[in-house]
C-alpha positions in Angstrom: -10.6 -30.1 21.3 -9.7 -27.0 23.3 -6.1 -28.2 23.8 -5.7 -28.5 20.0 -6.7 -24.9 19.1 -4.4 -23.1 21.5 -1.1 -24.6 20.1 -2.3 -23.9 16.6 -3.1 -20.3 17.4 0.2 -19.8 19.1 2.2 -21.3 16.2 0.1 -19.2 13.8 0.8 -16.0 15.8 4.5 -16.7 16.1 5.0 -17.5 12.4 3.0 -14.5 11.4 5.1 -12.3 13.6 8.3 -13.8 12.3 7.6 -14.2 8.6 5.2 -11.2 8.3 6.9 -8.6 10.5 10.3 -9.4 11.8 11.9 -11.0 8.8 10.7 -8.3 6.3 11.8 -5.6 8.7 15.3 -7.1 9.1 15.7 -7.6 5.3 14.5 -4.0 4.6 17.0 -2.6 7.2 19.8 -4.8 5.7 19.0 -3.7 2.2 19.0 0.0 3.1 22.2 -0.3 5.1 24.2 -2.4 2.6 22.6 -1.9 -0.9 20.8 1.4 -0.5 20.9 2.4 -4.2 19.7 -1.0 -5.4 17.1 -1.3 -2.6 15.6 2.0 -3.7 15.2 1.1 -7.4 18.6 2.2 -8.8 17.2 5.7 -9.4 19.0 8.2 -11.5 18.9 11.9 -10.5 19.6 14.9 -12.6 19.4 18.6 -11.4 18.0 17.4 -8.1 15.1 15.4 -9.6 14.7 11.7 -10.2 14.5 11.2 -13.9 14.5 7.4 -14.2 16.0 4.1 -13.1 19.1 2.2 -14.3 16.8 -0.8 -14.6 13.9 0.4 -16.7 14.3 1.9 -20.2 12.6 5.0 -21.4 11.3 6.1 -24.8 13.7 8.3 -26.8 12.9 9.0 -30.4 14.3 12.5 -31.0 17.3 12.4 -33.4 19.6 14.1 -30.8 19.2 11.2 -28.4 20.4 7.6 -28.5 17.5 5.2 -29.0 17.0 2.1 -26.9 15.4 -1.2 -27.7 11.8 -1.2 -28.8 9.3 -1.9 -26.1 6.2 -4.1 -26.6 4.6 -3.2 -23.3 1.0 -1.9 -23.3 -0.7 0.6 -23.1 2.6 2.6 -23.4 6.2 1.8 -24.1 8.4 0.8 -21.1 5.3 0.3 -18.8 6.8 -1.5 -15.8 3.3 -2.6 -14.7 2.9 -4.5 -18.0 6.3 -6.0 -18.6 6.1 -8.3 -21.5 7.7 -9.2 -24.8 6.0 -9.1 -28.1 6.0 -12.9 -28.4 6.3 -12.6 -32.2 8.0 -15.5 -33.8 10.4 -15.2 -36.7 7.8 -16.2 -39.3 5.1 -13.8 -37.9 4.5 -10.9 -40.4 3.9 -8.5 -37.5 7.6 -9.0 -36.5 8.7 -8.1 -40.0 6.4 -5.0 -39.9 7.9 -4.0 -36.5 11.5 -4.3 -37.9 10.6 -2.5 -41.1 9.0 0.3 -39.0 12.1 0.8 -37.0 14.4 0.7 -40.0 12.2 3.4 -41.6 12.5 5.5 -38.5 16.3 5.1 -38.5 16.4 6.1 -42.2 14.2 9.1 -41.6 16.4 10.3 -38.7 19.3 10.1 -41.1 23.0 9.4 -40.8 22.9 5.6 -41.1 26.4 4.3 -41.5 26.9 3.1 -45.1 27.7 -0.6 -45.5 27.1 -1.3 -41.8 24.4 -3.8 -40.8 21.8 -2.5 -38.4 22.4 -4.1 -34.9 19.5 -6.4 -34.1 18.8 -4.7 -30.8 17.9 -1.5 -32.6 15.1 -3.1 -34.6 13.6 -5.7 -32.2 11.8 -5.6 -28.9 13.4 -6.8 -25.7 12.0 -9.8 -23.9 10.8 -7.8 -21.0 9.9 -4.6 -22.9 11.8 -2.7 -20.2 15.4 -3.1 -21.4 17.4 0.0 -20.4 20.5 -0.9 -22.3 21.8 -1.4 -25.8 24.9 -3.1 -27.2 28.0 -1.0 -27.9 27.4 -1.8 -31.6 23.9 -0.2 -31.4 25.3 2.8 -29.7 28.2 3.1 -32.3 25.6 2.8 -35.1 23.9 6.0 -33.8 26.9 8.2 -33.1 26.8 10.1 -36.5 23.1 10.8 -36.2 23.3 12.1 -32.6 26.5 14.1 -33.3 24.9 15.8 -36.4 21.6 16.5 -34.5 23.5 18.1 -31.6 26.1 19.8 -33.8 28.8 18.0 -31.8 32.1 16.4 -32.9 31.4 12.7 -33.6 34.7 11.8 -31.8 33.4 13.5 -28.6 30.1 11.6 -28.8 32.1 8.3 -29.4 34.2 9.1 -26.3 31.0 9.4 -24.2 29.8 6.1 -25.6 33.1 4.5 -24.6 32.9 6.1 -21.1 29.3 4.7 -20.5 30.0 1.2 -21.9 30.0 -1.4 -19.2 31.8 -4.6 -19.8 30.7 -8.1 -18.9 30.0 -8.6 -15.2 33.1 -10.0 -13.5 34.6 -10.2 -17.0 32.5 -13.4 -17.6 28.8 -12.9 -17.5 26.5 -11.2 -20.0 27.6 -8.9 -22.7 29.0 -5.4 -22.9 26.2 -2.8 -22.7 25.4 0.9 -22.7 22.7 2.4 -20.5 20.7 4.7 -22.8 19.4 7.0 -20.1 22.8 7.6 -18.5 24.4 8.2 -21.9 21.6 10.7 -23.0 22.0 12.6 -19.7 25.7 12.8 -20.2 25.1 14.1 -23.7 22.9 16.8 -22.4 25.5 17.9 -19.8 28.3 17.8 -22.4 26.3 20.0 -24.8 25.6 22.6 -22.1 29.3 23.0 -21.1 
């Protein structure tokens, strides 16, 4: 029996050292050396302070800011510890209430483009509840409201939207998108110039 325990303990110690210490240390060092920004959470700094991440949305509901997708996380919007969608199906009355509430908020904020359908990503929750981006159509839909609230030229705001619009990855994957936090920070800087 003694001869059986020693090899098991040695294998356990070696595997623990390799998989629990050496491998994570090498991967952490590699990530910091090659992908430093991504390994540290894709953080966004402004005026020397971290104000958010490119990967996690934030709540914006003031008229002078672009609004992102709704968040269904609890107990607060964009809670990274409670990432989840609303799981509301198309025939669920709660989904219709959510959409109606956001439409009412858009109307109350004013400057809804006449004859233009509201982009779906402005009135529905994202699957994760953390989506930091909106479609270019959703950003374009909000240009007049944001420009009026900031007393800026709508063409200048549209130029910022164009500058912060990212195309498909490698020209093939995903859809064009606009990071809401980056765009709102750029708006604040443009207004203070």
